C-alpha positions in Angstrom: -16.6 -9.5 -6.5 -18.6 -10.7 -9.5 -18.0 -13.0 -12.4 -18.9 -10.1 -14.7 -15.6 -8.3 -13.8 -13.3 -8.1 -16.8 -10.2 -10.3 -17.2 -7.3 -8.1 -16.2 -4.5 -10.5 -16.5 -3.8 -13.7 -18.5 -1.1 -16.2 -17.9 -0.1 -18.1 -21.0 2.0 -21.1 -21.9 2.9 -21.8 -25.5 0.2 -19.4 -26.6 -2.5 -21.1 -24.6 -4.2 -19.1 -21.8 -3.6 -21.2 -18.6 -5.0 -18.8 -16.0 -7.2 -15.7 -15.9 -7.5 -13.1 -13.2 -10.6 -10.8 -13.1 -10.8 -7.5 -11.3 -12.1 -4.0 -11.0 -10.4 -0.6 -11.1 -11.4 3.0 -10.5 -9.5 6.1 -11.5 -10.6 9.3 -9.8 -9.4 12.9 -10.1 -8.7 15.3 -7.3 -12.2 16.7 -7.5 -13.7 13.3 -6.8 -14.8 12.6 -10.4 -14.5 9.2 -11.9 -12.4 9.4 -15.1 -11.9 5.7 -15.8 -13.5 2.5 -14.5 -13.3 -1.2 -15.2 -15.6 -3.7 -13.5 -17.8 -3.3 -10.4 -16.2 -0.3 -8.6 -19.2 -0.1 -6.3 -18.4 -3.4 -4.7 -17.2 -3.3 -1.1 -13.5 -4.2 -0.6 -11.2 -4.3 2.4 -8.4 -1.9 1.4 -5.9 -3.7 3.6 -2.4 -2.2 3.6 -3.1 -0.1 0.4 -4.7 2.3 2.9 -1.5 3.0 4.8 -0.7 6.4 3.2 -4.0 7.8 4.6 -3.6 5.9 7.9 -0.2 7.8 8.4 -1.8 11.2 8.2 -2.7 11.5 11.9 1.0 10.8 12.9 1.8 14.2 11.2 -1.4 16.1 11.9 -1.3 15.6 15.6 2.2 17.0 15.8 3.7 13.6 16.9 6.1 13.4 13.9 7.6 16.8 14.6 7.8 16.3 18.3 9.9 13.1 17.8 11.9 14.5 15.0 10.7 12.0 12.4 12.2 12.2 9.0 11.3 10.7 5.6 12.5 7.2 6.5 10.2 6.9 9.5 7.2 8.4 7.7 7.8 6.0 4.8 8.0 3.1 7.2 4.6 4.3 8.7 3.2 3.7 5.1 5.2 0.4 4.6 4.6 -3.2 4.1 8.3 -3.8 4.3 10.5 -6.8 3.6 11.9 -7.1 7.1 15.4 -6.5 5.7 18.0 -5.5 8.3 17.7 -1.8 7.5 13.9 -1.9 8.0 14.2 -3.6 11.3 17.0 -1.4 12.5 15.2 1.8 11.7 12.0 0.6 13.4 13.9 -0.4 16.5 15.8 2.9 16.6 12.5 4.8 16.2 11.0 2.8 19.1 14.0 3.6 21.2 13.7 7.3 20.3 10.2 7.5 21.8 11.2 5.4 24.9 9.6 2.1 23.9 10.7 -1.4 22.9 9.7 -4.0 20.4 7.6 -5.6 23.1 5.3 -2.6 23.0 4.3 -3.4 19.4 1.0 -5.2 19.2 1.3 -6.4 15.5 2.5 -9.9 16.4 5.4 -11.9 15.0 5.4 -13.3 11.4 7.8 -14.3 8.8 9.1 -11.8 6.2 7.3 -11.0 3.0 10.6 -11.5 1.3 11.4 -15.1 0.8 15.1 -14.3 0.6 14.9 -12.7 4.1 13.0 -15.6 5.5 15.4 -18.1 4.1 18.5 -16.1 5.3 17.1 -15.8 8.9 16.1 -19.4 9.0 19.6 -20.5 7.8 21.2 -18.3 10.5 18.7 -19.5 13.1 17.7 -15.9 13.8 14.3 -15.4 15.5 11.7 -13.1 14.1 10.5 -10.4 16.4 7.5 -8.0 16.2 9.9 -5.5 14.5 10.1 -7.9 11.6 6.3 -7.7 11.0 5.9 -5.9 7.7 3.5 -3.5 9.5 5.9 -2.6 12.3 6.5 0.9 11.0 2.8 1.7 10.9 2.4 0.4 14.5 5.4 2.4 15.7 3.6 5.4 14.2 0.4 4.5 16.1 2.5 4.2 19.3 4.2 7.5 18.7 0.9 9.3 18.2 -0.6 7.7 21.4 2.5 8.8 23.4 2.4 12.4 22.1 -1.3 12.7 22.8 -1.0 11.3 26.3 -3.0 8.2 25.5 -2.5 4.6 26.7 -0.1 2.7 24.6 -1.5 -0.7 25.6 -4.4 -1.7 23.5 -3.7 0.9 20.8 -4.9 -1.6 18.1 -8.5 -1.7 19.5 -11.3 -0.2 17.5 -12.3 2.1 20.5 -8.8 3.3 21.3 -8.3 7.0 20.4 -5.5 6.1 17.9 -7.8 4.0 15.8 -10.8 6.4 16.3 -8.6 9.1 14.9 -7.5 7.0 12.0 -11.1 5.9 11.2 -12.2 9.6 11.2 -9.4 10.4 8.8 -10.3 7.6 6.4 -13.9 8.8 6.4 -12.9 12.3 5.6 -10.6 11.3 2.8 -12.9 8.7 1.2 -16.2 10.4 1.8 -17.7 7.2 3.3 -19.3 6.8 6.7 -17.8 3.7 8.3 -20.3 3.5 11.3 -22.2 0.7 9.7 -19.6 -0.6 7.3 -18.4 -4.3 7.6 -15.5 -4.3 10.0 -12.9 -7.0 10.4 -9.4 -7.4 11.8 -6.5 -6.7 9.5 -3.6 -9.1 9.4 -1.7 -6.9 11.9 -4.7 -6.7 14.3 -6.1 -3.2 13.7 -9.7 -2.7 12.5 -10.2 -2.8 8.7 -13.5 -1.5 7.2 -15.0 -2.5 3.8 -16.1 0.3 1.5 -16.5 0.8 -2.3 -13.4 0.5 -4.5 -14.1 3.9 -6.0 -14.0 5.5 -2.6 -10.5 4.1 -2.0 -9.5 5.7 -5.3 -11.2 9.0 -4.2 -9.2 8.9 -0.9 -6.0 8.6 -2.8 -6.9 11.4 -5.2 -7.8 13.7 -2.3 -4.2 13.3 -1.0 -3.5 15.7 -3.9 -6.6 17.9 -3.6 -6.2 21.7 -3.3 -9.3 21.8 -1.2 -7.8 20.1 1.8 -7.4 22.1 5.0 -3.9 23.5 5.3 -2.8 21.0 8.0 -4.2 18.0 6.1 -2.6 19.2 2.9 0.8 19.6 4.6 0.5 16.1 6.1 -0.5 14.6 2.7 2.4 16.3 1.0 4.8 15.1 3.7 3.5 11.5 3.3 3.9 11.5 -0.4 7.3 13.2 -0.3 8.5 10.5 2.1 7.3 7.7 -0.1 9.2 9.3 -3.1 12.3 9.9 -1.1 12.5 6.5 0.6 10.8 3.9 -1.7 13.1 1.2 -0.3 11.5 1.8 3.2 8.0 1.4 1.7 8.6 -2.1 0.5 12.2 -3.3 -0.2 14.5 -5.1 -2.5 12.9 -6.5 -5.7 9.4 -5.4 -4.6 6.9 -3.9 -7.1 6.3 -0.7 -5.1 9.9 0.1 -4.6 10.8 -0.6 -8.2 8.0 1.6 -9.6 8.6 4.5 -7.3 12.4 4.4 -7.8 12.0 4.3 -11.6 9.3 6.9 -11.8 11.2 9.5 -9.6 8.1 10.9 -7.9 5.7 10.9 -10.9 4.0 7.7 -9.7 3.4 6.6 -6.1 2.1 3.0 -5.5 1.2 1.0 -2.5 -0.1 -2.6 -2.4 -2.2 -4.5 0.1 -3.1 -8.1 0.8 -5.7 -10.0 -1.2 -5.0 -8.3 -4.5 -5.6 -4.6 -3.6 -3.3 -1.9 -5.0 -3.4 1.9 -5.2 -1.5 4.6 -7.1 -1.3 8.3 -6.8 -0.2 10.5 -9.8 0.7 13.9 -8.3 1.1 15.9 -11.5 -2.4 14.8 -12.7 -4.1 14.6 -9.3 -5.3 11.1 -10.0 -6.0 8.3 -7.5 -6.2 4.7 -8.7 -7.5 1.7 -6.8 -7.8 -1.8 -8.1 -8.8 -5.2 -6.6 -8.2 -8.6 -8.2 -11.1 -10.9 -7.4 -9.0 -13.9 -6.5 -6.7 -11.9 -4.2 -3.5 -12.9 -6.1 -0.7 -10.4 -5.6 1.0 -11.5 -8.8 -2.1 -10.4 -10.7 -2.8 -7.1 -8.8 0.8 -5.9 -9.3 0.8 -6.9 -13.0 -2.6 -5.2 -13.5 -1.4 -2.0 -11.9 1.7 -2.0 -14.2 -0.6 -2.5 -17.2 -3.0 0.2 -16.2 -0.3 2.7 -15.5 1.2 1.9 -18.9 -2.1 1.8 -20.7 -3.1 5.2 -19.4 0.2 6.7 -20.4 1.2 7.4 -16.8 4.6 5.8 -16.7 7.5 8.1 -17.6 9.0 7.0 -20.9 12.4 6.7 -19.3 11.0 4.2 -16.8 9.1 1.9 -19.2 12.0 -0.2 -20.3 13.1 -0.6 -16.7 9.6 -1.8 -15.7 8.9 -3.8 -18.8 8.5 -7.0 -16.9 5.8 -5.4 -14.8 3.8 -4.8 -18.0 4.4 -8.2 -19.6 6.3 -10.7 -17.5 8.0 -13.8 -19.1 7.1 -17.2 -17.7 10.3 -19.3 -17.8 11.0 -23.0 -17.2 13.7 -24.1 -14.7 16.0 -24.2 -17.7 15.6 -20.5 -18.3 13.6 -20.9 -21.5 10.7 -18.5 -22.1 7.6 -20.7 -22.2 4.8 -18.1 -21.8 4.0 -14.7 -20.3 1.8 -12.9 -17.7 0.2 -10.2 -19.7 -2.7 -7.7 -20.0 -6.0 -9.4 -20.4 -8.8 -8.5 -22.8 -10.7 -6.7 -20.1 -8.2 -3.9 -19.9 -9.1 -1.7 -22.8 -7.7 1.8 -23.0 
């Protein structure tokens, strides 16, 4: 992060700029070439949950997905940071039962829902949160499924030295082109290892999901992950969420996945483009708005979807009386 990064998003009130959000963004083609860049795209970032489409590849490549008869919903959940809505939790629980495990086998911990509506509803009903409510429970069920299929221990599957995580790390290295052996490594919110690497490498990894040069098994797995995200955008995020709204409106032309601390990625299958952005202050409000503005500014949103997603390009700021008092909009640093 650097103060030289451009202002991606401005928040105004009565024409006065009240807040500014700086960031960086890289756009890379399927051949690994940078085609657009804003800010310091060499800076190291933790990709957080924006990396999940790549982390889901071993679930398919090992044969675990076919062995357990996983469909689009389960694979989309493996890529998800879901709302913990009833259908998310029910599908994760049913998946665990299918492979002979329970919620207690998940090592992602218990946390409240991303969706404030879900958290309020469960609190009002005095319903307890379980590990299946964790927004990463689908990814973790995918890890468990892979471990079971490969004959590996399920206990401790989140550890950096467990075969499941070693396999995921190798896949991330292959897709991003970055060696992670000496990269900064922390623990993600759900407990698995998270490595820091350059923002442009994250974009490259997403672009390679659409590369014609992938091995046949990797290409098939990447296609299956992307197809699942397109078919089941509600599983990837949920009601009212940015990722679900964009993928639903764009009907497969744009795939998006957000992560904590202001990271977001996009994949544009028809053009073979991977996009990765990071907002310096980690604000999700700003990263989602910036992604909306970048997709629009580069002409990547289908015309039919633009009106439906207008508030993701410029969002009104309203008072409690419903009066428009400002907007969250593209900043001067996003030039196209």
